[in-house]
C-alpha positions in Angstrom: 0.1 -0.1 -0.2 1.3 3.2 -1.0 1.1 6.8 1.3 -0.3 9.5 -0.6 0.7 13.3 -0.1 -1.6 15.4 -2.2 -2.1 14.1 -5.5 1.5 12.6 -5.4 1.8 8.6 -4.6 4.8 6.3 -5.0 6.0 3.2 -3.0 8.7 0.6 -3.8 6.1 -2.1 -4.7 5.3 -3.7 -8.1 4.2 -7.0 -9.1 6.7 -9.3 -10.7 7.8 -12.9 -10.6 11.0 -11.8 -12.1 13.7 -9.3 -11.6 12.9 -6.0 -13.8 15.3 -5.2 -16.6 16.4 -1.5 -17.0 14.2 -1.3 -19.8 10.9 -2.2 -17.8 12.3 -0.1 -14.9 12.5 3.1 -17.4 8.8 2.4 -18.2 7.9 2.0 -14.8 9.4 4.8 -13.8 8.0 7.0 -16.3 4.5 6.0 -14.9 5.3 7.1 -11.3 4.5 10.7 -10.3 7.5 12.0 -7.9 6.2 12.7 -4.6 6.0 16.4 -3.5 7.4 15.7 0.0 11.0 15.9 0.6 13.2 12.6 0.8 13.8 11.2 4.7 15.8 13.4 7.0 19.7 12.9 7.1 20.6 13.2 10.7 24.0 12.6 12.3 23.1 10.6 15.5 25.3 10.4 18.4 28.1 7.6 18.8 26.5 5.1 21.2 27.5 5.1 25.0 27.0 1.4 25.3 28.0 -1.5 22.7 29.0 -4.7 22.3 32.8 -5.8 22.3 34.2 -8.0 19.3 34.3 -11.2 21.7 36.4 -13.7 19.8 36.2 -11.9 16.6 33.7 -14.3 14.7 31.1 -12.8 12.6 28.0 -11.3 13.9 24.5 -10.8 12.4 22.2 -8.0 12.9 18.5 -7.7 11.3 16.7 -4.6 10.8 13.7 -3.4 9.4 13.5 0.0 8.3 10.9 0.5 5.5 11.8 -0.5 1.9 14.5 -3.0 2.0 15.9 -1.8 -1.2 17.4 1.4 0.6 18.3 -0.1 3.8 20.6 -2.8 1.9 22.1 -0.3 -0.4 23.1 1.5 2.6 24.6 -1.1 4.4 26.3 -2.6 1.0 28.6 0.7 1.2 29.9 0.0 5.0 33.1 -1.3 5.8 33.5 -4.3 8.2 30.0 -5.8 6.4 30.7 -9.1 4.6 26.8 -9.5 3.3 23.5 -8.1 3.3 20.3 -9.7 2.5 16.8 -8.3 1.8 14.2 -10.2 3.3 11.2 -10.5 6.0 11.3 -11.0 9.5 8.3 -10.9 11.9 5.9 -13.7 10.4 6.3 -17.4 9.0 8.1 -19.1 6.6 4.7 -19.6 5.2 3.8 -15.9 4.3 7.5 -14.9 3.4 6.8 -14.0 -0.1 6.8 -10.4 -1.5 3.2 -10.6 -2.7 2.0 -11.7 0.6 3.7 -9.4 2.8 2.9 -6.6 0.7 -0.6 -7.1 2.0 0.4 -5.7 5.4 -1.1 -8.8 7.3 1.5 -11.2 7.9 3.7 -9.8 10.5 6.5 -9.5 8.6 8.5 -6.5 7.7 10.8 -5.5 5.1 13.9 -6.3 6.5 17.8 -6.9 6.1 20.1 -9.5 7.6 23.6 -8.0 7.7 26.7 -10.1 8.5 29.6 -7.8 9.9 33.1 -8.5 11.6 33.0 -7.0 14.9 36.8 -6.3 14.5 36.0 -3.8 11.7 32.4 -2.5 12.9 30.4 -3.0 16.4 26.5 -3.3 16.4 26.4 0.2 18.2 27.9 1.7 14.9 25.4 -0.5 12.7 22.6 1.3 14.7 24.0 4.5 14.6 24.1 4.4 10.8 20.6 2.8 11.1 19.4 5.9 12.7 21.3 8.5 10.9 20.6 7.6 7.0 18.8 4.1 6.9 15.4 4.9 8.4 13.6 7.8 9.8 12.7 6.2 13.4 9.7 8.1 14.2 7.1 7.1 11.6 5.1 4.6 13.0 4.0 1.7 10.5 5.2 3.7 7.3 8.2 4.9 6.0 8.4 8.0 3.4 5.9 7.5 0.6 5.5 3.6 1.8 2.6 3.1 4.4 1.9 -0.6 6.2 3.0 -2.5 9.1 5.4 -4.1 6.7 7.5 -1.0 6.7 7.9 -0.6 10.4 10.8 0.5 12.2 12.1 -2.5 14.1 15.4 -4.1 15.6 15.5 -7.9 16.0 18.0 -8.5 18.9 19.6 -11.8 18.2 20.6 -12.2 22.1 20.4 -10.2 25.2 23.7 -8.0 24.6 22.1 -6.7 21.4 18.7 -6.0 23.1 20.4 -4.1 26.0 22.3 -1.9 22.8 19.5 -1.3 20.9 17.2 -0.3 24.0 20.1 2.0 25.5 20.8 3.4 22.2 17.3 4.3 21.5 17.1 6.2 24.9 20.2 8.1 23.7 19.1 9.1 20.5 15.4 9.9 22.1 17.2 12.1 24.8 19.4 14.1 22.3 16.2 15.6 20.6 17.3 15.0 17.1 13.9 14.4 15.7 10.8 16.4 16.1 8.8 13.7 17.5 9.3 10.4 19.7 11.4 7.4 18.2 8.7 4.4 17.8 11.3 1.9 16.6 10.8 -1.6 18.5 12.9 -3.9 19.8 11.9 -7.6 19.7 13.3 -10.7 20.0 14.9 -12.2 16.7 12.2 -14.7 15.5 13.7 -15.8 11.8 14.9 -14.0 8.7 13.6 -15.2 5.2 15.4 -13.9 2.4 13.4 -12.1 -0.5 13.2 -13.1 -4.0 16.1 -12.7 -5.9 15.1 -9.8 -8.2 15.1 -7.6 -5.0 18.4 -8.5 -4.1 21.1 -5.8 -4.7 18.1 -3.7 -6.2 19.9 0.0 -5.5 23.1 -0.9 -6.8 21.9 -2.4 -9.9 19.3 0.2 -10.8 20.0 3.6 -9.4 18.3 5.6 -11.8 14.9 4.2 -11.0 12.8 7.1 -9.8 12.0 5.6 -6.4 15.9 4.7 -5.8 16.8 7.9 -7.1 14.8 10.1 -4.9 14.3 8.2 -1.9 17.4 6.0 -1.4 20.6 7.3 -3.3 20.3 10.2 -0.6 20.8 7.8 1.7 23.8 6.4 0.5 25.1 9.7 -0.3 24.5 10.6 3.6 26.3 7.6 4.8 29.3 8.8 2.9 29.1 12.2 4.0 28.5 11.6 7.5 30.5 8.4 7.9 33.3 8.8 5.5 35.9 6.5 7.1 33.7 3.7 7.0 32.0 4.2 3.5 33.0 1.5 1.0 32.7 2.9 -2.6 32.6 -1.0 -3.9 29.4 -2.5 -2.2 29.3 -6.0 -0.8 26.7 -7.8 -3.1 24.0 -10.2 -2.2 24.2 -11.8 -5.2 27.8 -11.3 -6.9 27.8 -11.9 -10.5 24.2 -11.3 -11.2 23.0 -8.8 -14.0 20.6 -6.1 -13.7 18.1 -8.1 -16.1 
């Protein structure tokens, strides 16, 4: 379901059983009316006061929901220390983890990303700092920018007690800093499973940077990452499906 502002309507949804090639995207983009509102705000959230130590240094996982997964995946694919980012679904059952079903908004799923990262290069707290700075607007309840529905909610899926502790402490810290004009509504819930999205959704921003929705809503997020976090910005993205073409 899309969110309408005035006469303008857009969202990240389309119906397809396969990846849309660039000619198809151009045609679809021409049919969209660009929204009259500004893109989601880019802010510089404070560094986390509480964080998780690297431990034995083995790869760790973070699962986040922050609106359309195209943009959130695109942001983290440009973060140093991140080894893989999958777009997918979290919060519902395996039986309903398909795009057309999730788009109905009644499955319990949220469009999400699963991030695998090296804790010796980037911490869990830093991943959350990026999340609130450039990847999502944490004040929007059950919508994100032009997209409306519970499947676009902002949620942190804690893999363990340490992640839950750091996430809750960081939300309180950012709320107390009054960076946003409204309270943070991002939820923290125990991890319940993650289901990768269809192949045509993976690496969508990287393959389709000129698609209207991506250019307007999501490229500014990647640019914000580069501007606010130049030391951890990776110019070459790490892909979920390396070697797969855009068509």
